[in-house]
VOTI-288855 format. One record per atom (N, C-alpha, C, O): x, y, z; residue in three letters. Coordinates in steps of 0.001 Angstrom, whole numbers, plus 500000, padded with zeros to 6 digits. Example, Ala and Ser with C-alpha at 12.3 -4.5 7.8 and 13.67 -1.06 7.14 Angstrom:
REM residues 2
513190494310507800ala 512300495500507800ala 513200496700507800ala 514236496681508465ala 512850497750507080ser 513670498940507140ser 512900500030507870ser 513409501138508039ser 
This chain:
REM residues 245
500676498809499976met 500059500166500211met 500677501522499768met 501853501696500086met 500294502117499349arg 501213503173499101arg 500432504686499706arg 499204504625499662arg 500915505780500162val 500129506638500911val 501034507822500638val 502261507762500709val 500294508971500300gly 500855510514500361gly 499870511444501133gly 498671511178501054gly 500198512302501727ala 499858513168502792ala 500196514881502508ala 501346515298502645ala 499372515545502213val 499624516912502843val 498636517992503516val 497427518063503295val 499498518949504515thr 498324519768504824thr 498936521019504922thr 499963521192505579thr 498255522063504190asp 498712523092503888asp 497837524404504841asp 496662524224505158asp 498409525396505136ile 497869526691505646ile 497076527352504733ile 496071527847505243ile 497235527560503249gly 496599527973502327gly 497129529459501980gly 498322529730501845gly 496173530290501869lys 496821531860501444lys 496369532902502389lys 496987533920502702lys 495043532457502863val 494661533533503830val 494353533611505320val 494160534622505994val 494342531765505858arg 494209531844506838arg 495517532141507901arg 496600532426507388arg 495392532063509481gln 496558532500509831gln 496844531296510775gln 497948531215511314gln 495899530374510987ile 496037529284511558ile 495807528130510758ile 494816528227510035ile 496740526572510650asn 496142525680510451asn 495373524989511351asn 495898524535512367asn 494291524853511142glu 493111523877511835glu 492815522534511472glu 492018521829512090glu 493486522168510427asp 493417520870509890asp 494374519927510186asp 495575520156510332asp 493556518354510314asn 494783517999511035asn 494696516622510459asn 493564516286510110asn 495605515807510298tyr 495707514531509652tyr 496492513267510288tyr 497485513459510990tyr 495912511713509963tyr 496583510852510387tyr 497332510016508903tyr 496993510281507750tyr 498292509084509250ile 498839508200508268ile 499658507359509339ile 500323507785510283ile 499391505828508872pro 500503505483509908pro 501871505840509228pro 501946506286508083pro 502973505593510066gln 504224505677509985gln 504833504450509138gln 505704504494508270gln 504173503419509605asp 505050502107508284asp 503789500943508051asp 503658499847508597asp 503143501445507289ile 502246500504506905ile 501813498957507148ile 500758498389507429ile 502917498630506946ser 503262497034506805ser 503450496926508708ser 503851495947509338ser 503200497689509021ala 503460497335510989ala 502412497976511668ala 502480497647512852ala 501219498945511408his 500438499372511678his 499142499102511148his 499155498371510158his 497803499575511619ile 496301499364511494ile 496666500308509799ile 497467501239509718ile 495899499788508698pro 496016500868507685pro 494735501332507691pro 493747501054507012pro 495024502416508965leu 494099503478509436leu 494328504807508892leu 495503505163508804leu 493209505780508426phe 493884507373507772phe 492558508182508576phe 491367507916508741phe 493177508952508844val 492286510133509390val 492110511911508657val 493095512529508252val 491228512264508634val 491281513317508150val 490411514492509252val 489280514066509486val 490624515469509758ala 489970516801510370ala 490071517800510212ala 491192518155509847ala 489023518854510373asp 488741520296510058asp 488161520705511020asp 486991520350511168asp 488951521827512261gly 488743522041513099gly 487850523766512975gly 488097524597512101gly 487254523862513623met 486603525312513687met 486382525492514894met 486169524631515747met 486444527140515069gly 486418527797516559gly 487421528943516865gly 488568528628516548gly 487343529748517208gly 488109531154518130gly 489447530651518109gly 489893529528517875gly 489939531644518382his 491594531431519002his 491886529891518371his 491458529550517268his 492639529068519200asn 493461528179518567asn 492479526734518963asn 492825525583519232asn 490949527462518846ala 490089526088519512ala 490056524794518586ala 490260523639518959ala 489750525241517266gly 489533524558516187gly 490872523485516067gly 490907522256516003gly 491716524296516065glu 493091523268515961glu 492834522394517187glu 492496521235516946glu 492917522681518167phe 492470521843519360phe 491630520617519433phe 491765519552520035phe 490484521218518424ala 489283520071518212ala 489735518944517223ala 489444517748517204ala 490696519846516244ser 490964518437515040ser 492035517499515508ser 492153516289515310ser 492730518272516124lys 493923517194516651lys 493545516160517790lys 494281515200518019lys 491863516481518809glu 491619515732519844glu 491384514723518404glu 492076513927517770glu 490293515153518338ala 489048513765517162ala 490371512950517157ala 490550512024517948ala 491400513379516123ile 492312512167515819ile 492694511333516965ile 492350510167517158ile 493537512154517793asp 494132511246518879asp 493220510221519403asp 493585509053519541asp 491648510772519796val 491091510307520452val 490670509068519802val 490472508029520433val 490504509207518254val 490172508141517642val 490803506742516811val 490400505698516299val 492233507590517089thr 493475506836517035thr 494004505833517747thr 494353504719517356thr 494044506348518921gly 493678505975520122gly 493172504755520733gly 493643503980521565gly 492224504799520172tyr 490830504172520255tyr 490580502798519675tyr 489954501878520201tyr 491066502818518721leu 491133501834517478leu 492665501123517869leu 492590499944518215leu 493994501717517843tyr 494530501026517823tyr 494882500280519723tyr 495941499850520178tyr 493619500391520341gln 493659499651521745gln 492635498623521479gln 492518497616522178gln 491880498897520438asn 491078497456520555asn 490877496673519181asn 490282495624518936asn 491626497609518327tyr 491558496579517539tyr 492100495339517108tyr 491654494820516085tyr 493229494668517922asp 493653493273517799asp 492664492365518437asp 492501491190518107asp 492026492978519356asn 491108491710519902asn 489601492227519219asn 488743491453519644asn 489163492962518576cys 488140493213517735cys 487830491876517129cys 488672491498516315cys 486911491150517318asn 485998489891515747asn 486064491150514494asn 485323492127514381asn 486949490834513833lys 486850491743512392lys 486071491069511803lys 486602490302510999lys 484533491012511893asp 483479491180510801asp 482860492513510109asp 483213493525510715asp 482299492682509356arg 482129493989509108arg 481113494808510344arg 481480495871510844arg 479888494170510702asn 479944495075511786asn 480430495115513075asn 479945495976513809asn 481386494285513578asn 482151494992514420asn 483436496011514303asn 483531496979515058asn 484092495814513630ile 484351496509512507ile 483607498536512847ile 483947499532513486ile 482635498160512044ile 481788499345511769ile 481482500075513374ile 481489501298513515ile 481226499134514499gln 480725499524515909gln 482140500264516369gln 482189501338516970gln 483115499581516019met 484604499903516755met 484883501433516102met 485215502381516813met 484731501515514902ile 485010502971513733ile 483856503850514572ile 484230504928515034ile 482457503429514789lys 481466504425515590lys 481788504687517047lys 481805505867517398lys 482017503853517840glu 482281503926519393glu 483557505094519415glu 483462506163520017glu 484909504606518537ser 486031505787518548ser 485364506957518180ser 485642507893518930ser 484397507291517075ile 483964508664517017ile 483032509226517975ile 482917510434518182ile 482428508391518504leu 481722509043520105leu 482518509473521248leu 482202510346522056leu 483745508666521232cys 484396508996522523cys 484989510194522222cys 484794511195522912cys 485771510184521150ala 486033511534520276ala 485074513111520776ala 485358514186521305ala 484103512582520350asn 482799513752520455asn 482815513957522228asn 482522515072522660asn 483059513184522907gln 482784513450523965gln 483735514171524887gln 483403515055525676gln 485017513675524696ala 486112514091524747ala 486404516280524384ala 486847517209525060ala 485866516141523060ile 485825517366522841ile 485154518143523170ile 485812519179523261ile 483790518361523525tyr 482340518328523877tyr 482728519073525251tyr 482810520297525354tyr 483002517954526514gln 483571517850527599gln 484493519185527384gln 483911520269527403gln 485756519153527203lys 486671520343527036lys 486060521771526790lys 486290522752527496lys 485362521744525837ser 484781522854525561ser 483802523334526196ser 483461524475525884ser 482959522544527402gln 482034523046528075gln 483197523630529609gln 482883524704530124gln 484153523039530061ser 485373523243530925ser 486274524004530579ser 487065524229531495ser 486575524679529307asp 487429525827529056asp 486776527058528069asp 486565527104526857asp 486569527986529123pro 486007529244528001pro 486802529277527081pro 486167529851526195pro 487793529039526686asn 488642529520525591asn 488172528576524649asn 488475528928523509asn 487556527525524691leu 487329526595524007leu 485929526367523288leu 485629525863522205leu 485416526763524005gln 483879526841523904gln 483175527097522694gln 483386528257522341gln 482416526474521909gly 482269526427520981gly 482666525830519879gly 482078525833518797gly 483871525208520203met 484978524397519134met 483880523250518345met 482728523056518735met 484418522669517354gly 484191521638516696gly 485021521341515726gly 485828522173515312gly 484917519914515154thr 485652519662513776thr 485113518543512846thr 484534517584513357thr 485244518606511776thr 484501517385510699thr 485689516562511159thr 486724516870511750thr 485137515253510632leu 486108513997510475leu 485824512998509575leu 484645512825509266leu 486742512259509064val 486523511391508055val 487468510149508584val 488605510499508902val 487227509048508695val 487921508114509575val 487754506881508233val 486673506743507659val 488844506144507906val 488581504851507056val 490102503626507438val 491325503544507321val 489253503099507792leu 489923501740508035leu 489860500240506960leu 489062499372506607leu 490959500562506806ile 491185499286504927ile 491428497928506498ile 491964497939507606ile 490569496847505556tyr 490320495500505807tyr 489860495104505179tyr 488847495594504680tyr 490758493112504607asn 490566492955503599asn 489654493073502285asn 488706492389501900asn 490237494097501789gly 489577494255500324gly 488395495348500727gly 487652495712499816gly 488227495801501853lys 487086496937502142lys 487471498108502759lys 488365498027503602lys 486915499318502480leu 487043500789503333leu 485918501001504328leu 484733501308504195leu 486672500739505345tyr 485161501156506305tyr 485467502697507002tyr 486491503059507580tyr 484473503309506793ile 484184504697506637ile 483490505187507508ile 482384504645507525ile 483628506120508402gly 482909506901509350gly 483108508291509603gly 484194508759509944gly 482037508969509433his 482360510325508591his 480744511417509796his 479590511249510189his 481715512302509832val 480884513545510115val 480988515285509707val 481802515889510405val 480565515765509108gly 480725517251508225gly 480969517438507221gly 480511516404506733gly 481426518057506283asp 482089518285505421asp 483175517418504294asp 483254517178503089asp 483814517183505386ser 485433516608504804ser 484800515370503704ser 483591515136503714ser 485418514874503088arg 485271514046502052arg 486401513228501893arg 487570513520502145arg 485654511506501171val 486393510537501001val 485609510462499473val 484404510522499226val 486848510298498498tyr 486619509944497284tyr 487562508692496257tyr 488789508749496172tyr 486814507728495620ala 487484507185494835ala 487273507558493456ala 486298508107492943ala 488479507121492889ile 488757507418491580ile 489297505527490948ile 490172504780491386ile 488485505376490008arg 488629504161489822arg 488061503948487995arg 487025504503487626arg 488845503151487091arg 488486503343486138arg 488088504680484945arg 487487504767483875arg 488797505554485839asn 488667506962485147asn 487038507979485242asn 486492508916484657asn 486764506905486545asn 485354507999486975asn 486213508063488465asn 487278507500488720asn 485248509086489509ile 485431509808490311ile 484376509578490767ile 483352509757490109ile 484365509048492212tyr 483007508796493252tyr 483251509253494121tyr 484409509094494508tyr 482284510124494980gln 482407510926496315gln 481694509679497266gln 480533509436496938gln 482077509109498056leu 482002508236499030leu 480972508309500099leu 480000507698500542leu 481990509816500356thr 480779510006501684thr 479944511495501158thr 480422512157500237thr 478739511888501816arg 478046512702501616arg 478062514112502506arg 477938514059503730arg 478218515333501824asp 478199516917502977asp 477110516518503957asp 475960516261503603asp 477478516486505019his 476318517150506375his 476652518989506173his 477570519687506603his 475695519244505503ser 475734520557505165ser 474699521345504589ser 474175520929503555ser 474317522428505098tyr 473093523203504720tyr 473171523181502832tyr 472037522943502417tyr 473908523313501980val 473638523570500729val 473245522062500206val 472288521915499446val 474141520803500714glu 474081519620500571glu 471894519189500428glu 471168518583499639glu 471714520000501768gln 470345519563501919gln 469392520274501128gln 468295519781500866gln 469843521717500623leu 469114522107499004leu 469384521736498093leu 468693522123497151leu 470369520909497829val 470341520144496619val 469133518882496783val 468150518721496060val 469459518248497704asn 468223516990498306asn 467196517278498181asn 466515516492497522asn 466579518407498668asn 465245518809498356asn 464907519478497491asn 463915520206497494asn 465874519292496410gly 465440520027495268gly 465375521464494978gly 464794521922493994gly 466156522351496107thr 465717523568495978thr 466644524258494772thr 466218524883493800thr 467800524014495055ile 468889524091494095ile 469395522856493390ile 468989521732493686ile 470491523145492241thr 470913522229491425thr 472077521688492033thr 472397522214493099thr 472887520631491547arg 473964520401492102arg 475055521519491132arg 476132521175491617arg 475283522223490461glu 475627522528489687glu 475369524437490393glu 476179525335490161glu 474435524571490997gln 474260525866491584gln 475085525655492788gln 475764526627493122gln 475190524339493679ala 475477524300494679ala 477223524915494947ala 477746525478495909ala 477783524459493510leu 479348524551493714leu 479963525850494292leu 480997525959494951leu 478686527257493713asn 479135528430494213asn 478025529125494819asn 477793530297494525asn 477353528506495610his 476167528897496570his 476547529447497762his 476803528636498652his 476687531011498104pro 477020531660499448pro 477297530879500219pro 478465531033500574pro 476835530110500675gln 476726529585501939gln 476944527840502220gln 476522527083503093gln 477790527659501054lys 478159526284500886lys 479299525927501970lys 479673524763502111lys 479867527060502777asn 480095526645504213asn 479690526261505519asn 480305526105506573asn 478386526136505151ile 477413526141506444ile 477359524423506886ile 476726523544506301ile 477985524319507758ile 477729522433507747ile 476916522202508722ile 476817523099509560ile 476263521197508870thr 474900520817509627thr 475196519752510982thr 474524519408511954thr 476665519416510445arg 476676518371512017arg 478755518380512037arg 479610518464511155arg 478782518247513498ala 480352518530513505ala 480131517814514667ala 479144517701515394ala 481393517295514700leu 481960516865516130leu 482287518335517229leu 482506519492516869leu 482216517745518715gly 482095518142519416gly 481087519270519891gly 480934519657521050gly 480559519628518977thr 479752520960519172thr 478253520758520348thr 477699521585521073thr 477980519296520103glu 476839518659521235glu 477123518020521607glu 478221517685521162glu 476645517236522620glu 477025516389523558glu 476344514798523124glu 476483513801523833glu 475625514824521868asn 475453514020520932asn 475691514524519815asn 475704515720519523asn 476014513044518729val 476464513091517179val 475925512375516854val 475931511314517478val 475030512542515526glu 475072511560514416glu 476020511250513138glu 476368512141512364glu 476418509827512993ile 477998509532512841ile 477124508691511377ile 476087508041511510ile 477804508901510126asp 477650508241508841asp 478429507210508952asp 479584507466509291asp 478060505730508707leu 479192504584508714leu 478635504272507236leu 477593504632506687leu 479731503449506776ser 479261502895505563ser 480588501730504862ser 481795501903505036ser 480049500731504179val 481289499840503490val 481669499839502479val 480570499797501926val 482479499852501543arg 482962500118500292arg 483673499091499874arg 484055498262500699arg 483974498960498541lys 485252497851498183lys 485979498514497480lys 485904499248496495lys 487023497952498466phe 488787498751497428phe 489428498149496493phe 490137497152496635phe 489223498680495592phe 489998497494494651phe 491506498140494403phe 491879499245494796phe 492227497232493700lys 493371496717493419lys 494005498479493244lys 494736499141493980lys 493166498882491604lys 493864500153491154lys 492939501635491634lys 492740502758491170lys 492617500986492627asp 491347502411493166asp 492514503535493948asp 493343503146494771asp 492399504688493588thr 492649505817494194thr 492034506593495065thr 491408507588494699thr 492177506101496752ile 491246506554497898ile 491958508347498058ile 493177508511498079ile 491147509330498140ile 491498510510498678ile 490351511003499487ile 489182511253499192ile 491324511098501076leu 490155511778502173leu 490827513493501864leu 491954513853501527leu 489904514065502079cys 490157515616501984cys 489251516457502700cys 488075516160502913cys 490005517873503194thr 488964518802503562thr 488758519861502443thr 489439520109501448thr 487412520500502995asp 487047521734501988asp 487413522100501369asp 487007522031500209asp 488791522962501878gly 489699523565501469gly 490166523188499978gly 490420524071499158gly 490265521769499671leu 490294521462498158leu 489335521609497671leu 489183522493496828leu 488298520727498068thr 486959520468497184thr 486035522391496755thr 485370522617495745thr 486279523220497679asn 485347524499497219asn 486348525047496112asn 485828525868495356asn 487468524799495910leu 488094525755495207leu 488704524486493944leu 489311524971492990leu 488549523081493969val 489348522173493070val 487903520913492122val 487255520039492699val 487839521186491018thr 486679520109490691thr 486661518815491098thr 487723518270491398thr 485373518088491173asp 486066516304491091asp 486285516409489352asp 487490516572489157asp 485928516390488736glu 486868516450487237glu 488180516844487230glu 488879516211486439glu 488907517968488073glu 490221518289488173glu 490627517217489272glu 491374516346488826glu 490336517111490444ile 490788515464491106ile 490989515089490161ile 492064515362489626ile 489868514144489408lys 490113512949488934lys 491287513009487387lys 491827511942487095lys 491506513890486763gln 492421514075486231gln 493885514240486592gln 494860514081485858gln 493861514432487295lys 495696514442488736lys 495439513094488803lys 496288512444488194lys 494590512448489313ala 495006511590490256ala 495212510160488879ala 496099509376489217ala 494728509897487891val 494581509489486365val 496220510115486060val 496988509167485892val 496741511127485979lys 498322511400485349lys 498878511351486500lys 500042511508486131lys 498952511229487896phe 500201511140488648phe 500463510127489297phe 499915510209490396phe 501238508856489134asn 501608507692490086asn 502072507847491103asn 501960506897491878asn 502654508834491496ser 503288509045492943ser 502060509518493933ser 501318510406493513ser 501864509046495015cys 500753509308496101cys 500971510427496422cys 500122511292496203cys 502235510743497064gln 502833512079497624gln 503035513335496451gln 502874514487496853gln 503302513163495357tyr 503111514000494667tyr 501636514635493938tyr 501364515753493503tyr 500916513464494028leu 499482513635493617leu 498871514574495218leu 498329515675495123leu 499002514171495999ala 498290515029497358ala 499107516512497185ala 498321517459497194ala 500428516864497042glu 501212518137496803glu 500530518753495531glu 500027519845495793glu 500408518447494516glu 499827519143493198glu 498423519417493433glu 497935520287492711glu 497550518774494422leu 496355519169494189leu 496247520697495378leu 495411521601495393leu 497337520485496172val 497220521260497403val 497858522522496577val 497512523689496763val 498739522142495735asn 498958523577494638asn 497978524214493931asn 497859525417493700asn 497271523271493600thr 496153523618492483thr 495064524489493413thr 494771525638493081thr 494636524021494294ala 493609524894495371ala 494312526223495698ala 493932527380495515ala 495338525779496182asn 496200527555496091asn 496457528365494876asn 496641529582494873asn 496455527666493955asp 496742528730492836asp 495055528794492671asp 494841529085491494asp 494303528698493101asn 492620528784492425asn 492319529909494104asn 491141530035494438asn 493038530372494688gly 492405531210495855gly 493470530720497154gly 494128531625497666gly 493630529435497644gly 493674529063498774gly 493100529447500224gly 493736529436501278gly 491643529818500021asn 490881530563501253asn 490838529951502406asn 490340530396503440asn 491523528595502198asp 490921528216503889asp 492447526744503884asp 493214526361503001asp 492316526483504843asn 493622525341504900asn 493017524105504094asn 491835523773504001asn 494252523464503487ile 494206522134502619ile 494509520939503350ile 495567520930503979ile 493875520074503374thr 494567518719503858thr 494090517547502945thr 492888517333502788thr 495096516764502322ile 494963515723501574ile 495543514326501964ile 496751514411502187ile 495110513241502091val 495634511697502073val 495182510967500857val 494043510729500454val 496550510621500289val 496051509542498792val 496460508261499486val 497276508226500407val 495859507249498997ile 495862505893499227ile 496276505150497922ile 495653505577496950ile 497099504221497658arg 496402503517496431arg 497308501838496854arg 498468501636497216arg 496168500899496603asp 497068499228497211asp 498237499332496237asp 499117498471496233asp 
């Protein structure tokens, strides 16, 4: 398995509130990948995204070996890790005035036995590029996505909607959180991309696909996508994880 990852502050923000996790040694660790996009005043967003990743990865590493690795158990384990992260962030925000109202998006991908086990809250995304097609494997928890789903606006209109940054779910903003969980196939030649909206607000799915088809190196692809987002304005932090088998 090959992996590349980049996080970049962009051209406008003063702080990088994004965080990610990839194993240092894929052969020796769980094939676990996480991306988070924090929000909140001062350094609260940065704290929320880091806390989410620390709690989720800690929980999964602690429980993975003893988990009966069937579909339901793996999904349940991912769900519980995210619930623990939500509680940790929420409780910290309640006890520290400087961290009040903080939250974060989160996408978790655990690869096992040819499948992607995905946990997801917010508008960070997971894509699969397969046979010259791109598929969004997560659905944004956002106001604009709701407008598309109920037919108020078209998918094309959503791309430049003035309220596209409003999310309807985040980790840590409330005591309870609803988590999307799914299982997808992972084929040999797939390119899997986890990313924050600093990429997807400025680079189209078609552009992402074209670059994924063009570049063989996971690290170079991640860097190229970050450069493209910055060339298009770089108005947010940008974080990308690329995985290929």
